[in-house]
C-alpha positions as CSV (number, residue, x, y, z in Angstrom):
1,X,1.6,-34.3,28.1
2,X,2.5,-33.8,24.0
3,X,0.0,-30.5,24.0
4,X,1.4,-29.2,27.0
5,X,5.1,-29.4,25.8
6,X,3.8,-28.0,22.0
7,X,1.6,-25.2,23.9
8,X,4.6,-24.7,25.7
9,X,7.2,-24.6,23.7
10,X,5.4,-22.3,21.0
11,X,4.7,-19.4,23.7
12,X,8.3,-18.9,24.7
13,X,8.3,-18.8,20.2
14,X,5.5,-16.4,20.4
15,X,6.4,-13.9,23.4
16,X,9.7,-13.6,21.3
17,X,7.9,-12.2,18.3
18,X,8.8,-14.9,16.1
19,X,5.8,-16.4,15.8
20,X,4.7,-19.6,16.9
21,X,2.3,-20.7,14.4
22,X,5.5,-22.2,13.0
23,X,6.3,-24.4,15.5
24,X,2.7,-25.5,16.2
25,X,1.5,-25.9,12.8
26,X,3.9,-28.8,12.4
27,X,4.3,-30.1,15.9
28,X,0.5,-30.9,16.2
29,X,0.6,-32.4,12.2
30,X,3.1,-34.2,13.3
31,X,2.6,-35.5,17.3
32,X,-1.1,-34.7,17.4
33,X,-1.8,-35.9,14.0
34,X,-4.6,-32.7,14.1
35,X,-5.5,-32.4,10.3
36,X,-4.0,-28.7,8.7
37,X,-6.4,-27.1,8.6
38,X,-7.2,-28.3,12.2
39,X,-3.8,-27.2,13.0
40,X,-3.9,-23.9,11.3
41,X,-7.4,-23.1,13.0
42,X,-6.0,-24.5,16.1
43,X,-2.6,-22.3,15.6
44,X,-5.5,-18.9,14.9
45,X,-7.6,-19.6,18.2
46,X,-4.2,-19.7,20.2
47,X,-2.6,-16.8,18.6
48,X,-5.0,-14.2,20.4
49,X,-4.2,-15.2,24.2
50,X,-1.1,-15.5,23.7
51,X,-0.8,-12.3,21.3
52,X,-2.0,-10.2,24.4
53,X,0.2,-12.2,27.0
54,X,3.6,-10.6,25.1
55,X,2.3,-7.2,23.6
56,X,1.2,-6.1,27.9
57,X,5.6,-7.0,28.0
58,X,6.1,-5.4,24.9
59,X,4.0,-2.2,25.7
60,X,5.2,-1.9,29.7
61,X,8.8,-2.3,28.4
62,X,7.8,0.6,25.7
63,X,9.4,-2.1,22.4
64,X,6.3,-0.8,19.9
65,X,6.0,1.8,17.6
66,X,2.4,2.7,17.4
67,X,3.1,4.8,13.8
68,X,4.5,1.3,12.4
69,X,2.3,-0.9,13.7
70,X,-1.2,1.1,12.7
71,X,-0.8,0.6,9.5
72,X,0.0,-3.2,9.5
73,X,-2.8,-4.3,11.1
74,X,-5.1,-2.4,8.7
75,X,-3.6,-3.8,6.1
76,X,-3.0,-7.4,7.8
77,X,-7.1,-7.4,9.3
78,X,-7.4,-7.3,4.9
79,X,-4.5,-10.0,4.3
80,X,-6.3,-12.3,7.0
81,X,-9.4,-12.2,5.4
82,X,-8.3,-12.8,2.5
83,X,-5.8,-15.8,2.8
84,X,-8.5,-17.7,5.1
85,X,-11.0,-17.5,2.4
86,X,-7.7,-19.4,0.3
87,X,-7.0,-21.6,2.5
88,X,-11.1,-22.8,3.2
89,X,-10.7,-23.6,-0.7
90,X,-7.9,-25.1,-0.6
91,X,-7.3,-28.8,-0.1
92,X,-5.3,-30.4,3.0
93,X,-2.5,-31.8,0.4
94,X,-2.3,-28.7,-0.9
95,X,-3.0,-26.1,1.9
96,X,-0.4,-28.4,3.8
97,X,2.2,-28.2,0.8
98,X,1.6,-24.4,0.3
99,X,2.3,-23.7,4.6
100,X,5.7,-26.2,3.8
101,X,7.0,-23.7,1.2
102,X,6.3,-20.7,2.8
103,X,8.5,-22.3,6.0
104,X,11.5,-22.8,3.3
105,X,11.4,-19.6,2.0
106,X,11.8,-17.9,5.2
107,X,14.2,-20.6,6.2
108,X,16.1,-20.1,3.6
109,X,15.9,-15.7,4.1
110,X,17.1,-16.3,7.9
111,X,19.9,-18.2,6.7
112,X,21.1,-15.3,3.8
113,X,20.4,-12.1,6.2
114,X,22.4,-13.7,8.5
115,X,24.7,-14.6,6.4
116,X,25.4,-11.0,4.9
117,X,24.7,-9.9,8.9
118,X,28.2,-11.6,9.5
119,X,30.3,-9.7,7.0
């Protein structure tokens, strides 16, 4: 049942374009006790079908600017290769700390950005 709810909630977040990994990875670590490397690997595998499903909806609704998307995709492939090489070479605890720092920075950025939008 835990996996059902983890998948459902992270799928909803992914479909919104927010990034289900921010939910999926911590949930797998906290509730399923998956090691960091496994949680991040599951996230990558999980991302493919959920991204395809969301992509169909966004293309149908003409919500994608391909002039912006194509360069990001190309350079993102290079970044993904570099990031996966880094992740493979880091210990689980170190990888978990870096992921936590990443989430913290994103969270702080979102709080600051929302405050600026209100002004």
